[in-house]
C-alpha positions as CSV (number, residue, x, y, z in Angstrom):
1,M,0.0,0.0,0.0
2,I,2.8,2.4,0.9
3,E,4.6,1.6,-2.4
4,L,1.4,2.2,-4.4
5,V,0.9,5.6,-2.7
6,Y,4.6,6.5,-3.3
7,S,4.3,5.4,-6.9
8,N,1.2,7.6,-7.5
9,K,2.9,10.5,-5.8
10,I,5.9,10.2,-8.2
11,K,3.6,9.9,-11.2
12,N,1.8,13.1,-10.2
13,M,5.1,14.9,-9.8
14,K,6.0,13.8,-13.3
15,K,2.7,15.0,-14.7
16,N,3.2,18.4,-12.9
17,R,6.7,18.7,-14.3
18,S,5.6,17.7,-17.8
19,A,3.0,20.4,-17.6
20,S,5.6,22.9,-16.5
21,I,7.8,21.9,-19.3
22,L,5.0,22.2,-21.8
23,F,3.8,25.5,-20.5
24,K,7.2,27.1,-20.4
25,A,8.2,25.8,-23.9
26,V,5.0,27.2,-25.4
27,S,4.8,30.5,-23.4
28,K,8.4,31.4,-23.9
29,N,8.3,30.5,-27.6
30,F,4.9,31.6,-28.7
31,L,6.1,34.2,-31.2
32,N,8.9,31.9,-32.4
33,I,6.3,29.1,-32.9
34,C,4.1,31.5,-34.9
35,R,7.2,32.3,-37.0
36,V,8.8,28.9,-37.6
37,Y,6.0,26.4,-37.4
38,P,4.5,27.3,-40.8
39,K,7.8,26.7,-42.4
40,L,8.3,23.5,-40.5
41,I,4.9,22.2,-41.8
42,S,5.8,23.2,-45.3
43,M,9.2,21.5,-45.2
44,A,7.7,18.3,-43.7
45,N,5.0,18.2,-46.4
46,H,7.5,18.9,-49.2
47,L,10.6,17.0,-48.3
48,D,11.8,16.6,-51.8
49,K,12.2,20.3,-52.3
50,F,14.9,20.5,-49.7
51,T,18.3,18.9,-49.3
52,E,19.1,16.6,-46.3
53,E,21.4,19.3,-45.0
54,E,18.8,22.0,-45.2
55,K,16.2,19.9,-43.4
56,Y,18.5,18.8,-40.6
57,N,20.0,22.2,-40.1
58,F,16.5,23.8,-39.8
59,G,15.4,21.1,-37.3
60,I,18.5,21.7,-35.2
61,S,18.0,25.4,-35.3
62,I,14.5,25.0,-33.9
63,I,15.7,22.7,-31.1
64,K,18.5,25.1,-30.1
65,L,16.0,28.0,-30.2
66,V,13.6,26.2,-27.8
67,M,16.4,25.2,-25.5
68,D,17.9,28.7,-25.3
69,T,14.6,30.5,-25.0
70,C,13.6,28.2,-22.2
71,G,16.8,29.0,-20.4
72,I,17.9,25.3,-20.3
73,K,21.6,25.0,-20.0
74,V,23.4,22.0,-21.3
75,E,27.0,21.0,-20.5
76,A,28.8,18.5,-22.6
77,F,31.7,16.3,-21.5
78,G,33.9,13.9,-23.3
79,L,33.3,15.2,-26.8
80,E,36.8,13.8,-27.7
81,N,35.4,10.3,-27.2
82,I,33.1,10.6,-30.2
83,P,34.5,8.5,-33.1
84,Q,35.6,10.4,-36.2
85,Q,33.7,8.0,-38.6
86,D,30.0,8.0,-38.9
87,G,27.7,5.1,-38.5
88,I,27.5,5.4,-34.7
89,Y,24.9,3.9,-32.4
90,L,24.5,6.3,-29.5
91,C,22.9,4.8,-26.3
92,A,21.9,7.0,-23.4
93,N,19.9,6.7,-20.2
94,H,16.6,8.4,-20.1
95,Q,15.4,10.9,-17.5
96,E,13.1,13.4,-19.2
97,K,11.6,14.7,-22.5
98,F,14.5,17.0,-23.1
99,D,17.1,14.2,-23.3
100,P,17.2,13.9,-27.1
101,L,17.2,17.6,-27.4
102,A,20.2,17.8,-25.1
103,I,22.1,15.4,-27.3
104,W,21.2,17.2,-30.5
105,Y,22.2,20.4,-28.8
106,T,25.8,19.2,-28.1
107,Y,26.5,16.5,-30.7
108,P,28.8,18.0,-33.4
109,R,27.5,16.0,-36.4
110,K,24.2,14.8,-37.8
111,M,22.3,12.4,-35.6
112,G,19.1,10.5,-36.2
113,V,16.8,9.2,-33.4
114,I,15.0,5.9,-32.8
115,L,11.8,6.4,-30.8
116,D,8.3,4.8,-30.0
117,D,5.8,5.5,-32.7
118,K,3.4,6.9,-30.0
119,A,5.7,9.8,-29.4
120,T,5.7,10.9,-33.0
121,H,2.1,11.8,-33.5
122,R,2.1,15.1,-31.5
123,P,2.1,18.4,-33.4
124,F,5.6,19.8,-33.9
125,I,7.2,16.5,-32.9
126,S,5.6,14.9,-35.9
127,E,7.0,17.4,-38.4
128,L,10.3,17.5,-36.7
129,C,10.7,13.7,-37.0
130,K,10.1,14.0,-40.7
131,I,12.9,16.5,-41.4
132,I,15.4,14.9,-38.9
133,K,16.1,11.3,-39.6
134,A,13.8,9.2,-37.4
135,Q,13.0,5.6,-37.1
136,K,9.7,4.7,-35.5
137,L,9.3,1.5,-33.5
138,H,5.8,-0.1,-33.4
139,R,6.5,-2.2,-30.4
140,R,3.3,-4.3,-30.6
141,D,3.8,-5.0,-34.4
142,V,6.4,-7.6,-34.8
143,R,6.7,-7.4,-38.5
144,S,7.1,-3.6,-38.4
145,T,9.7,-3.9,-35.7
146,I,11.7,-6.3,-37.8
147,Q,11.5,-4.0,-40.7
148,S,12.7,-1.1,-38.5
149,I,15.6,-3.1,-37.2
150,N,16.7,-4.0,-40.8
151,S,16.3,-0.4,-41.9
152,I,18.4,0.8,-38.9
153,T,21.0,-1.8,-39.6
154,A,21.3,-0.7,-43.2
155,D,21.5,3.0,-42.3
156,L,24.3,2.3,-39.8
157,K,26.2,0.4,-42.4
158,S,25.8,3.4,-44.8
159,G,27.1,5.9,-42.2
160,T,23.9,7.2,-40.5
161,N,24.2,8.0,-36.8
162,Y,21.4,7.1,-34.5
163,M,20.5,7.8,-30.9
164,I,18.4,5.5,-28.8
165,F,17.2,5.2,-25.1
166,P,17.3,1.5,-24.4
167,E,15.3,1.9,-21.2
168,G,12.3,2.8,-23.3
169,G,11.0,5.3,-20.9
170,Y,11.7,7.1,-17.6
171,E,12.0,5.3,-14.3
172,L,9.8,6.3,-11.4
173,E,13.1,6.8,-9.5
174,E,15.0,9.1,-11.9
175,K,18.3,8.5,-10.1
176,V,18.1,4.8,-10.8
177,L,18.8,3.3,-14.2
178,G,16.1,1.1,-15.6
179,E,16.6,-2.1,-17.6
180,F,18.3,-1.7,-20.9
181,K,16.2,-3.6,-23.4
182,S,18.3,-6.2,-25.2
183,G,16.3,-5.8,-28.4
184,S,17.7,-2.3,-28.7
185,F,21.1,-3.9,-29.6
186,K,20.2,-6.0,-32.6
187,S,21.0,-3.4,-35.2
188,P,24.5,-2.4,-34.0
189,M,25.5,-6.1,-33.6
190,R,24.4,-6.8,-37.2
191,A,26.0,-3.6,-38.5
192,H,29.2,-4.1,-36.6
193,C,29.3,-0.4,-35.7
194,P,30.7,1.5,-32.7
195,I,28.4,2.0,-29.8
196,L,28.7,5.4,-28.1
197,P,27.5,5.2,-24.4
198,V,26.1,8.5,-23.1
199,C,25.3,9.3,-19.6
200,I,22.7,12.1,-19.0
201,I,22.7,13.8,-15.6
202,D,20.0,16.1,-13.9
203,S,17.7,16.4,-16.9
204,Y,14.8,15.2,-14.6
205,C,15.1,18.3,-12.3
206,I,15.5,21.2,-14.8
207,F,12.1,22.5,-13.8
208,D,11.8,21.1,-10.2
209,K,11.1,24.6,-8.9
210,G,8.2,25.5,-11.0
211,Y,8.9,27.3,-14.3
212,K,12.5,28.2,-13.2
213,T,15.3,26.1,-14.6
214,T,17.8,24.9,-11.9
215,K,20.7,22.6,-12.6
216,P,22.1,22.3,-16.1
217,I,21.7,19.1,-18.0
218,Q,25.0,17.2,-18.2
219,V,25.7,15.1,-21.2
220,H,28.7,12.8,-20.7
221,Y,30.0,11.1,-23.9
222,L,31.9,8.1,-22.8
223,K,34.5,5.9,-24.6
224,P,33.0,4.0,-27.5
225,I,32.5,0.3,-27.4
226,M,34.1,-1.0,-30.7
227,P,32.6,-4.0,-32.5
228,E,35.5,-6.3,-31.6
229,E,34.5,-5.8,-28.0
230,F,31.0,-7.3,-28.4
231,E,31.3,-9.6,-31.4
232,N,31.0,-12.7,-29.2
233,L,28.3,-11.3,-26.8
234,T,24.6,-11.9,-26.8
235,T,22.3,-8.9,-27.1
236,H,21.4,-9.3,-23.4
237,E,25.2,-9.2,-22.5
238,L,25.8,-6.2,-24.7
239,A,22.8,-4.4,-23.0
240,E,24.3,-5.1,-19.6
241,L,27.8,-3.9,-20.8
242,V,26.5,-0.6,-22.1
243,K,24.5,-0.1,-19.0
244,S,27.5,-0.8,-16.8
245,R,29.6,1.8,-18.6
246,I,26.8,4.4,-18.1
247,K,26.2,3.4,-14.5
248,E,29.9,4.0,-13.7
249,V,29.6,7.7,-14.5
250,H,25.9,7.9,-13.3
251,D,26.9,6.8,-9.8
252,I,29.6,9.5,-9.7
253,Y,27.6,12.5,-10.8
254,Q,24.0,11.8,-10.1
255,K,23.6,13.0,-6.5
């Protein structure tokens, strides 16, 4: 009974924080939304009229505008650990909605995203996913999931970078890492590409005092795990390896 009450209390706190994030993002960016959203819709509906570079750069400019206007600070560490070649599979822990934005804000090259299909049907997110490389996962549709894995594998082999959050959601206890789903690691194993572990710190508390941002989000880029390190592992063993690398840094900085 006590655990249930505590769980409901945490869920309500998350709802309040999500409302805070949404309110601040909209209120602080209302004029910017009026200015850029029509162009975003037009670009998303006429993808062939723009180059990949134009679409990606416009998407990133919107992300940085939102982050800066909301006063969200992001600090990046370990940028020297990012491999020079593309075709990187970036795996990060997940604390809040701003996690992918924090990575896009700091990553120096093009980066796609792998996310649940449910998250891609909201206004603004839907259009953004069209102009920035996004792979949608229909978790209850086995055939679609297999097609997505095959597509991601092919993209990685051709040099596309992807980020994924193997936990698949946020834990009730933000300071605790959740289970890293082994299915998230099928594509990098098949593509034999580097895996870049990333540890995100304090994104869960950026609005823990109402609409005022507090701590900056920390994005720690860790040393990559090269294919020869995991070629004999199972997907479950690889998931545990990536989680353990992230946990080492998480336990140091997440107070």
